[in-house]
N, C-alpha and C positions, 0 to 999 in steps of 0.2 A: 504494500500500500504506500502510495506517495504521501508526503507531508500535507499536500493540498487537500486530499480527501479527508484526512484526519482532522484538520482544522475546521473544515466545513461541518463535520459531524458535531463538533463541540459548539460551533457557532449556532447550529440549529437547536441544540439543547438549550443554549442560553436564550435564544430568541423565543422558544416555546415557554421557557420559564418566565420571561418578562411578560409575554402575552397572558399567561395564567395569572400572574400577579395583578396585572391591570384589570382583567375581567373579574377576578375574585374580589379585589378591593372595591370595584364599582358595584358588584352584586351585594356586598355587605352594606354599602352605603344606601342601597335601595330597599333593604329589608327593614321592616317595621319591628325592630327588636331592640329595646333600650339596653339590653345586656351587651350589644355589639358596638355601642357608641364609643367606648374608650379603646376599641381595638384598632391597631395599626398593623397593616401587612408590611413586614420588613424584608421579605425575600421569598424565593421559591427555588427548590432544588428538584429538577426533573431527571429521572433515570435515563440512561442512554437509549432504551427502547421506547421512551415517551409513553410508558404505560402507567407510571406512578408519579405524582407530584406532591412533595411535602411543602406545605405553605407555612412559613414561619411568621409569627405574629408577636406583638407585644401589647401589654395593657398598661395604661397610665398608672393606675393604682393597684398595688398587689392584692388588695382586698377583693378586687373584681375578677381575679384570674379564674377562679373556679366557675363562676357564672358565664364568663366569656367562653371558656373551653366547652362548657355544656351547650351554649347557644351555637357555637361553630359546628359542633357535632350534629346538633338537631337540624341545622340548615345545610349540612354538607351535600346532601343529595340535590337540593334545589340549586346550590352554587355549581355543582358539577353539571347539572342540566343546562344552566346558563352558559357555562364554559363550552359545552357541546354545541349550543345554538350559535354562539358568537364567534367561535373559532372555525377554521377550515381544516381542522385536523381529521385524518381518517378515523382515528380512535381517540376518544377523550381520556386523558390520564385520570386515574383514580386519585382523588384528593384525600390528603390527611393533613391535620393541623398540629403544629408543635410550637410551644412557647420558644421564642428566640433566645438561646442561651447567651449569646454575645451581649445582649442588652443588659442582662443581669450582671454579667462579669464587668462590664463598663461601669455600672452603678457601684459595684463593690470597690473597684479601683478608685473611683472618685471619693468614696467614703474613707478609704484608707489614706488617700492624699490629704483630705480635709482633716483627718485625725492627727496627721503629722504636724500641723500648724506651722509650716515653714512659711515665713514671710519676712518683712523688714525687721520686725522685733526679734525674730528667731532665725538667725542665719543658719543655713544648711551646714552640716558638718562636712568639711571638704577633706577630712582625713589628715590634715596637717597637725603636727604636734604642738 
């Protein structure tokens, strides 16, 4: 296989992932479910066969996570149907939803940095004796 064919395959997966993200995010916005108001779609990973798509999301308030996860699962079939209607894919990927782990990790790093209290009154230890 030449490099050109390999790149095209990955580009297709990326394009399909972006298409899924746009359609699902739009579909969530059209649903009349208050549990989905704080949900933001952060990314999509599509497998190489384009048969499965993991939709990553984040919720503004941690207290809303369980309700948001429940609502996404309840509306999964409807969102998948919407994806099938709006895309020109031969086969609609099966959707699943996962909380985006990178957002929580970034929040944790921020908390740690804030706890260090490094600022003008507290110079950073540069390791000098």
